[in-house]
N, C-alpha and C positions, 0 to 999 in steps of 0.2 A: 693577323696584322703582319703586314711586310716589314722585315728587317732593315734597319737603316743602312745605308752604305757605309763602308769605312771611311771615316772622317781623319785623312793623313796629308803628307804633303801633296801627294798627286791631286788632292781634293781642290787644291787652289788654281784658279783659272786667271791668268793674266789678260787685260784688256787695254793700258796705257799709261804716261808719266807725270811729273808732280808741279814743274816750274810755272804752270799756268796758275795753281791754286796760290802761289804766293803773289803772283801779278793781281790775281782778281780773286780776291778771297770773298768777296760778296756774292759772287756767282755759285760758291759751294755752300757758304754756311749764312748767306743771307744779309749779313753787315758786321761791322767790325766794332760794334758797340757792345754794350753788357750783354744784350740777346744772344749776339753772335758767340761772345766767349763760353757762354753757358752751353752753347750749341755743340762746341766742343767735347764737353763734359757728356752732354746726351748721346753723343756717337759712341764713346767708350763705353757708356754705360748700357746702351742699346745692345752691344753686343755680348755684354754680360745675361742681360735680360732673355736675348734670344736662346742662349744655353738652357737657360733655368726653364723657360716655356716649352722646351723641347725635351725635358727630362734630366738634364744633366747640371747638378749642383741645386742648392737651395739657399746660398747665401751671398750678398753682394755686401764689402764693405768700401767707405769711401771716406778721405781724411783730406782736409784742406791743411797744407801745410803753412808755416810761418813764412816761407819764401816766395810764396805765391805760385806754388806748384800743386797738383791734384793727383792723389792715390785713388786708382779704382781697382779694386780685386774681387775676383769670384773664386766659387771651388767647384767649377766645372770641368771638362775634359782637358783643359790646356790646349793652346793652339798648337798646331804640327810642329815638330823641331825638326824632320827630316829635311833633305835636300829636294828642291824643287827641280822641275824639267829645265829651269833655266841655267841651273848650276849654282843659284843661291841657295840661301837657307830660306825655308819656308816662311820664319818670323820677319825675314828682312823683305821678301815679296810683300805680305801681307801690309807691313807698317810703311811701305815706300813705293808701293805701285798702287796707283789710280785705278779702280775697277778690279782689285784683286781680292778674291775671298770665297769662301766654300759655300756661300749662298748660291752662286751661279751653277752649282753642280746638283743635278737633283738627288736627291736620298739624304745629303748631310743634315739638311733642317726640313723638319714637316712643315711647320710654319715659322714664320720670321717676318719681322716689322722691316728690317735693313736690308732692301734688295740691291740696292744701287752699288754697294761694295767700295764706297769712296769714303766711309767713315773714318778709320785707323789710320789712312795714309794721308788725309785732308788733315786730322789732328795734328800728326806729325809734321807736316809742312808747315804748320802756323806755330810750331812751338819752338823754343829756345834750345830745349832738350828733351828727349824722352826715354826712359828706361823700363824695358819689358822683362820680366821674371815669370817663368814659365815651370810650373810643376806638372810634369807629365812622363809616364812609362819609367816611374820610379826616381826620374832625376829633376835637379833644379837646374834650368838653364837661364842664361841671362844674353840680351842684347841691348847695347845702347845707342842713342842715336843723337846727333848734334845740328845746330844750324838749319833746321827746317828739313830733316831728312836724311842727311849725310850720316852713315855708319861710323861712330865713335869707338866702338868696341864689338866685333862681330859675335856671332853666336856662340856661346862657351858653356860647359858643363861647370856649375859653381858647387855642386853638392848632391846629395842623394835624399830622396823623401817617398814616402807612401802616399802622400796627397797629391790632390790635383787641382789644377786651376791655373788662372793668370791673373798676375798683377801689374798694371800699368801706371807708371807714375809719369806726368809730363808738367813740364812749366811752359805756358801760353809766351809766345813772343810780343811782350807788353810794348814795343815798338808799334806793334799793327793795332794791338787793342789797348790804345792810349786812355788812361785814367779810369780803367775798368779793373774790378775785381772779382772775384767768386763770392757770390752770396749764398752764407750757409743755410738761410732761412728759404731760399729759391730752390737748393738742391734738396731740403728735407721736404717741402713742400710737393716736388715731381715724385721724390723716392716713396712718400706716403702713398701717394695715388699709385704707384705701382704695386707696392703690397698691398693695396686693396685689391687690384686687380688679378695678383697672383697668389692663390691660398696660401701654397707653402713657402712662399720668399720672406726671408728676413733680411731687412738692410740695416745696417749699422753705419751711423755717419759721426764723424768727429771733426771739431774746429781746433786745432793745435793751440793756436795762440791764445784763445778763451777757455780752453780745457772743458768745451761742451761736447755732449754725447747724446744722440737720441738714437733710439730703436724702434723699428716699426714691423710688426707681423699681426696679420688679421687671420684668425682661423675660418670666419664667415665671408671673408671676401667682399664681395660687391654688395652684399647685404648691409654689412658692416658700414659700406663707403656711403650708402643712402641715408642710414642712421647718423652717420656724421653730418651730412649735409643739411638734414632735418633736425639737428640736435635741440636748436631754439626755438622749433615751431611746433604749433600744435597739429599733431597728425590724425587722421580720421581712422586708421586702420594700421595693423601690421605691415611690415615690408614682404611684399609678394614677389617671392623667387620665381623665376621662369626659366627652365633650362629644356633644350632638344638638341638633335643632331640630325640633321638631313643633306642628304647629296655630299658628304664629307665635311659640313660647315656646321661648326659647334655654336649655339647660341645660350648665351647667358644675360640674363635680364633681371634686374631687381627696380621695383617701382613702389611708390607709396605717394598717396594724396596727403596735401596737408589743409589747412583752412585758409593759405593765401590765395593771391591772384594771378600768380606767376607760374610758368613752366620751367623747369630745369632740366634739360636732357643732355646729358655727356655720353659720348659713343666713342667705342674705342675698338680697333680690329689689330690682333697679334700684339697687344699692349701699346700700339700706336694711335693717340688721340686724333680723331677725325674730327677736327674743330670746324669744317664745313660739310660734316654729315654726310650724305649719299645714300646709295641704295637700300642700306641696312635701315638706316633711319626713317625712309620712306615706307619701308615695309612695317616697321615697328608702328608708325602713326596710321597706317591704313589698318593694320591689324586691330589696333586699339579703338579707332573710329568706330569700325564695322561691328565689332562685339558689344560695345555699348550701346549703340543703336538698336542690334537686333535684342540685346536684352530689355531697352527700355518698349520696344515695340512688343516684344513677346509678353511682357508683364503689364502691358496696359498704361505705362505712364507717359509715353507717347501715342497720342490717338491718330486715328487714320488722318484727320484735317492737320495735324502738326508736321512743320517741318523737321526733318532731322537734326540733330545736334552735329553743330560744326566741329572740324577738329580743334579749333582754337578752344571751344567749349570742353571738349573732353579732356584737353590737356591742361585745363585752368588748375593750378595748385600741386600738380603733378611734379615729382621729382623721379627722375629715371636715369639708370646707368645701364648701357648697353656695352656687351663685350664680347665680339666675335674672334674665335678662331677660324682661319680661313686658309686651307692648303695653298703652298707657294704657287703650284701651277694654275690655279685660276684666280690668284689675288691680283687685283687692278687698283692700283691708285691714281687720282686724276690730279697730276701734275708732280714737280720734284719735291714739293713741300709734304706731299702724302696728306694733305688735309681733307681730301675727300675721297671715298670710296667709291669705285666704278664697277665693281664686281655685279654683273645682272643677275648673278643666279643666288644673291643675297636676298633681295627684296622677296621673291615669293616664300623663300625659306624662312625669314624671320616673321613675315607676316601670318603664315601658318602656325609656326609655334606661339605666337602671341594670342591668336584667337583660339586655337584649341585649350592651351592653359588657363586663360582668362575666362574662357566660356565655364569651364568646370569650376573655377573660383567663386565665380559670382553667383552660381547656382548654389555652391555649398556655404557661403557667407552673405545670406540675403541682408541682414543689418547693415553690413559694410557697404554692399553693392546700393542699397536705397540711399544711403547718406551721400555717396559718391555720385549718383544720377541726379540726386535732388541739388547739388551744388553745380552740375553740369545745366540744370535748368536755369538756375539765377543767372549764370554765366551768358546762356542764352539770350536770356533777357537783357542784360548789361549790353553784350554785343552789338543788339539791335538799337539801343540806345545810342551808342558810339557811332553806328553807322547815319543815324538821324542827325547826330551832331557834325559828323564829317560834310555830310551833304549841304547842312545849313552853313558850313564854313565855306563851302564852294560856291554856294548861290549867293552867299551875302543875307544877314539877317534884317531885322527891322532897320530903319534908318536911324532910329534912337540908338540902338545897339551898335550899329556900324561906325555912328558919329563918336560912340564913347569908346571905341576899339581906335579909332583914327586919332583921338586926343591922346590916349597912351603912347601908339606907337609912331615913331617918324620915319618913314619908309624911305627907300632909295629911290633915286628918280629912275633909275633903269629897272625894267620888269624881266631879269634874265637871272633865272634861277641856278643858274651854272658859275655864276661870278658873285651872286650878290652875296652879303653878309648881314648877320643880325647879332648885336651886341644886346646881350641883357644883363642890364645894371640894376644895382641896387639904389632905390631913391631917386626923386627929382633932381636933387644938387648934383649928383653925379651924373644923372641922364642929362642935365642942361650942358654939363662940360663935354662929355661924349658928344652930344649934338654938334657942338660947336668946333670938336675936335675931327668929326668923320670926313671921311670923302662922299659926298652928299650922293655921287653917281651910283655907288653901289653898296654902301653903308648904311643899314637901317639900326635905328636904337629904340629900344623896348625898357623903359624903367617899371621895376617891381617896387610895390609898396611894402617895406617889412620884410618878414619871412613867410615863405609858402607853406602851405600845408605838407606835413610828413607823410608823404605816400606810401611809406613802408607799411602805414597802419590803415590804409584806408582803401576803399572800394573805388571802382571807377565811377559810381554815382556821387560818393564823396568828393572826388576830383572835379566832376564837372559844377560842383556847387560852389567851387572855389574861385573867385572872380581872377586872380592872378593867374591860376592854371588854365583857365579858359581862356584868358587872352593869349597865353604862350600856344595854346591849341590852334586858336585862331589864324594867329600870326604865322604860324610853320606851315599850316595849311594842307596837312598831309593825313589829318586823322588822329587817332590814339587808340591805344589798346590792340586789340586783335585786327582792327580794322586800320591802323597804321601803315601807310605804304608810301616808303622812303622815296619812290620815285616821284610823287607828288609835292616835295618840299619846295617852299620858295626860296631856301636859302642854301647855298653851297657849304657855307659855314655858319654853324650857331657857335657864338661865343660868349661864354660866362664871364663876365668882368666885374668883380667884387674888390671892396676895400682889402687890402693887405693886413687884416686884424683878425681877431677871433670870430665876431659876428660875420665878418665876410666868409671866413671859412667855413662857418655853419651853413650860412645860405649857399655856399659852393655844393655841399653836402646834399642838403634837402633838393637843390635843382639836380645833382647828379642821380640820387635816388628817383627823383621822378623820370627823367629820360631812361634811366637803365630799366624801370619797371613798365613804363609806358609807352615808350618810344625807341626799343632797344635797337633797333635797325639803324637809328640814326648814329649809335656809337659804333656799332659794326661795320658799316659802310664808311667810315671815318668823316661824318660831318660836324661830330661836336668837339669844342676846344675850349680852353680855359686861359684867359689872357693873363699876363705877367706885369701887372705893374709895377714901378720901382718903388723903392724903400726910400732911398736916399737922393737928392741931387747935391753935388759939389761943384762948386764954382772956384776956380784958381785961376786968376786973372780973365783972360778970354777962352779959356780951357772949362768945358763942362762934362762933367761924368755923372752918370748913373748908376746905382747899384741896387739889385734885387734882393740881396740878403745881407743880413749883419754881417756876416763873416767875411764877404767881399768888400764891404764898407771899411770894416776894421782894419783889414789887411792893405787895403789902399793908404788908410790914414797915418799908418806906421811910419810912412817913409814921408809924410808932408808936415809942414808946418801948419799947424791948425790957426793960427793967428792969420795967416794969409787965406785961409780957405773961407769961403761961405759956404755953409751946410744947412740944407732943408730936409727935414724929416716929414715924407708925407704920409700923415695919418688916415688918409682917405681919398678917392676920387674927387671928391666935390673940393678939395682943397688944390688941386692942381689946376694950374692955366691951361686952357686949349694947347697950346702950341707942344708943350713938355708931354702931355698924355698922347698928343698926335703922334709925335716922334718916336716915344718910348713903348705904346701900347697898342696904339690903332693902325699905324701906316704898315702895310705889307713890307716894305721893303727895309724896315729897320726895327719892326717889334718882334719879340718872342711868343710864340704860342705853344701851348702843351696839348697835344692830340688826345683825347680821351680813348682809351681801347681797353677791350677785355682779353686779357691773355690767359688767363684761367678762370673758366666759367665757375667751377665750383669753389674756388676760393673766393671770387666775386659775390657768389651767390649766399654763402656762408658769412662773409665780413659784412654784406649789406643788413642782412638780417640781424647780426650782433650788435652793430653800430646803431641802426635805426629801428630796430624793433622795440617790441614792449618789455622783454626781460632785461632788469637792470643788473643783475649779477655777472651774467658773461660778457657785457659793455665794459662794466667795471674792472673785470678780470684783465680784459684784453688792453683796455687802457694802462693799468699799471704796468703790464707786461711790454707794452710798445712805446709808450710816451714818456718821455723824461721832462719833469718839471723842474723849472729852477727860477729865481728870481731875474726878472730882466736887469742888465747893466744899467747904472744910471747914463742917460743920454746928456752930454753935454757938447755946447757948441762953443 
């Protein structure tokens, strides 16, 4: 094994400067909202993780301080403290110069997720202040910055210590990140994921203001990850570990089949989540499909006249975590966000490792193999039924069924799927108001009767038997399940519009579960939204104000003479007149919509299973931990 090159001040390569970051932060961190704020944390944390996955250190400590700052510390080598060729100290270069870092010099990091070298300096540029304490070479050194990268206190020795590592504390500039705060739960979710992926890693998180502390450490790595995701599900076998190294690429996969009807595949490369997949996922799916079709053929389960299992058949009910380590010299991500792996060598490597390992496992575990293949046969049958339903939707069904459908749907006049919108509302009363409030040129309205089927507990065949679900499938027009094709949707936006009460929230959950389980690309491609109808209307003379939360309404009324205000509390969409509904909720120029997205696939999968599944206890536990119950204040006009 080749010895790693000395990591010192000469390892740091300067490539450019910082002003552009402060002027256009969105170019570097994506946004200046809560997601962008947390991106600052990930940049510093990822530097710690890169140290650990390369064999230096095993612990990361994170603390949310009461002043809004964040501390991130590791026990790695400590950043270099010598003089750089530029005349500046190495830490000053690392934390103030864009594209400066040890990852550009071959030999410092065998594998690394952060290749662009913009992380630490970008965080500094967007911070009110940053403090860096370094434990290295028997010394404790410190450097401090202010006002987005200006050196407040140059690098100096402040003590002696035998330990090694780096401790970075920074306070984001909250003039840039307005109305944002670090979320302890968001940090915990991400760091738990990292602890699953790196066996030896221990992560300690603290929230000073609430005296909270969580510690994550998993000896079984991604096996524990899969068990965690499937905790509330009925599984068909134990978790299967897959490991192999080919052409310098290390492959670690854990998979398990459950009795559910959905696949959940999470993939990572050098601890970076590849949300858009890439060559490694293609190799995994190809190897998986091939090995199960070969097994079914060789054991007489698939006859000569039978067609092969489709990829979706093979992956139904599958939970898998794919974790690759790829040497820096061949690592290719597509795009700055690193969401998709482009390394072509990864595909054949993963395919071969998966095929060889699973072939042996299936032969050695015949009982499990037959149970899994039987499930695939049922999936194949359901897929063919779904395809038939899709074809019927495209052709139009019988006149009677078509007339029944048209009675429910009020379609837009335009037939342009690039601009048309479909509002799904609860009940005929709300549907009537929505029809009068809409822009008939491009907005359609579909009223639903009552609460739809909970599809978390249903098969695709069960879903087809439900009239309301069938109506939605035909209206959206792009099929369902594995046959769903987002390119065929009839509407650019599908908007859930329910009453702002408990029943409305439940209907939202049921609809979200259906779309998540059977039309997930609708969410992934950004076509699913939730409407925000107001709770209150306050008229004061000629002035009219709408309020969407109790808090905003109460804050507004503190400064008003209630005797001079006419207040209306909307308890349902059916109570609203067409004009207020149009202005507040349906007109594109004045409404507020929430776009539904999936930011953490593992968390989404687990929460949908907990909240909408059969097990009562985990749902009760989650509600007790996350929902605050209180008696509603009396409403007085």
